[in-house]
C-alpha positions, 0 to 999 in steps of 0.5 A: 774961646774955651780953655782946654786945660783946667788946673787941678787945684782949681777943679779941687777948689770948685768941687770943695766949694760945691760940696760945702754949698750942699752941706750948708743947704742941708743944715737946718735954719739957724736959730736967733742967738746961736753963736755960730754961723751956718758956714762954721757949723758946716765946716765943723761937721765936715772936719769931724767926718774927714780924716786928718792929713798927716804931712809927709815931706816930698823927697829932698825937702828935708835938705831945706832949712829956715834961716833968720834972714827970711821971714814968713808972711801971713794971710787973712782967714780963707785968703791967699792974696799977699796983703799990703802990710806984708810987702816990706817982708816980701821985699826984704826976702826977695832982696836976700834971695837975689843977693844969694843966688846959690840957694835953692828956694822952697816956699811952703804954704800953710793953713789954720785947722778950720776946714777940711784937710783937702781944702786946707791943702789947696789953700796952702798951695794957693798961698805958696803960689802967691808968695812965689809970684811976689818973689818972681815979680821982685826979680827972684828967678822962678826956676829956683823955687819949689812949692809945697803945701802942708795945709794944716799939717805943720802948725807953728802954733797949736793953741785954739783961737785967732791969735794962734790961727793967724800965725798958722795962716802963712807961707814960709821960705826955706833954702838949701845951698846949691853950690859950695862957696870958696872963702 
């Protein structure tokens, strides 16, 4: 049975993967002792030739805010699966969101600076979807959740190196009150 519709993000990721494979194939063989892999060299060259994406928040997103009760979750390099080590954070976030149904939810996906802007936007989208799916599985209504990917565009850390990059590989939850509370 064929699928008549393919999600645009899947198509984009497949096209990016094919392009990256062609870039890697065009590279000269790596000499012994070189510190970078062929894939990293290809990513660096592709990143140098691609314009950087400057994020513009969709209409209404500026009304959402981070609150201290909701913690971001972090991802492994180039992955969009929620790690078991993040489950307690997702559990606590879901419990707060279930207990506060008068808040609309914005889940934002982020990536570190490695890779092209287009690839990082798609990766950020997959990370936001992964967190949304985990929240819904824990009883948060999906119709309350809006997704946005910032890719590498809104880093929480601007330094170089894995500690900073790991901070930027995240999905965060912001909220906006949807009704007035009467004390």
